[in-house]
C-alpha positions in Angstrom: -25.0 -20.7 -2.1 -28.4 -19.2 -3.0 -29.4 -18.4 -6.4 -29.1 -14.5 -5.4 -25.6 -15.0 -4.5 -24.8 -16.8 -7.7 -26.1 -13.6 -9.4 -24.6 -11.2 -7.0 -21.0 -12.6 -6.6 -19.8 -11.9 -10.0 -20.3 -8.2 -9.9 -18.6 -7.7 -6.8 -15.7 -9.9 -8.0 -15.5 -7.8 -11.3 -15.8 -4.5 -9.4 -13.3 -5.2 -6.6 -10.6 -7.0 -8.8 -10.9 -3.6 -10.9 -10.1 -1.3 -8.2 -7.3 -3.8 -7.0 -5.7 -3.6 -10.3 -6.5 0.2 -10.4 -5.0 1.1 -7.3 -2.1 -1.5 -7.1 -1.2 -2.4 -10.6 -1.3 -6.3 -9.9 -1.9 -8.5 -12.8 -5.6 -9.6 -13.1 -5.2 -13.0 -12.3 -3.3 -12.1 -9.1 -5.8 -9.5 -7.9 -8.6 -12.0 -8.6 -6.7 -14.6 -6.6 -5.7 -12.1 -3.9 -9.8 -11.3 -3.4 -11.1 -14.7 -3.8 -8.7 -16.4 -1.0 -9.2 -13.5 1.6 -11.1 -13.1 4.6 -13.1 -10.6 3.1 -14.3 -12.7 0.4 -15.3 -15.4 3.0 -17.3 -12.5 4.7 -19.1 -11.7 1.2 -20.3 -15.4 0.7 -21.5 -16.0 4.0 -25.3 -14.8 3.5 -25.7 -14.6 7.3 -23.9 -11.3 7.2 -25.7 -10.0 4.1 -22.7 -8.1 2.9 -24.5 -7.7 -0.5 -25.9 -4.4 1.2 -22.6 -3.1 1.0 -21.1 -1.1 -2.0 -18.1 -2.7 -3.9 -16.2 0.5 -2.5 -16.8 -0.7 0.8 -15.9 -4.3 0.1 -12.8 -3.0 -1.4 -12.1 -1.1 1.6 -12.4 -4.1 3.8 -10.1 -6.1 1.5 -7.8 -3.4 1.7 -7.9 -3.0 5.5 -7.0 -6.8 5.3 -4.3 -6.4 3.4 -2.7 -3.7 5.6 -3.8 -4.8 9.2 -4.7 -8.4 8.5 -8.3 -8.2 9.4 -11.0 -6.7 7.0 -13.2 -5.6 10.5 -10.4 -2.8 10.5 -11.9 -1.1 7.8 -13.3 2.4 8.3 -16.4 1.4 6.4 -17.4 -1.2 9.1 -15.8 0.9 12.0 -17.4 4.2 10.9 -14.8 6.3 12.8 
């Protein structure tokens, strides 16, 4: 993992987890666990995908799509329907 990712990931972790807690009322550690073990997070840390261009809201939308449909690629943020 590059030095840039080490600096960027905590920002996304904090913002996405805050949104999960806000919207779903999940305890902070559970929200963090769900995010860190998601396909969305695996995509975020894949530097080849360059997902740091997405806003935290876009990453949250992907995580939410994954929770609902099983695939973060079903996110309207990605599909742009």
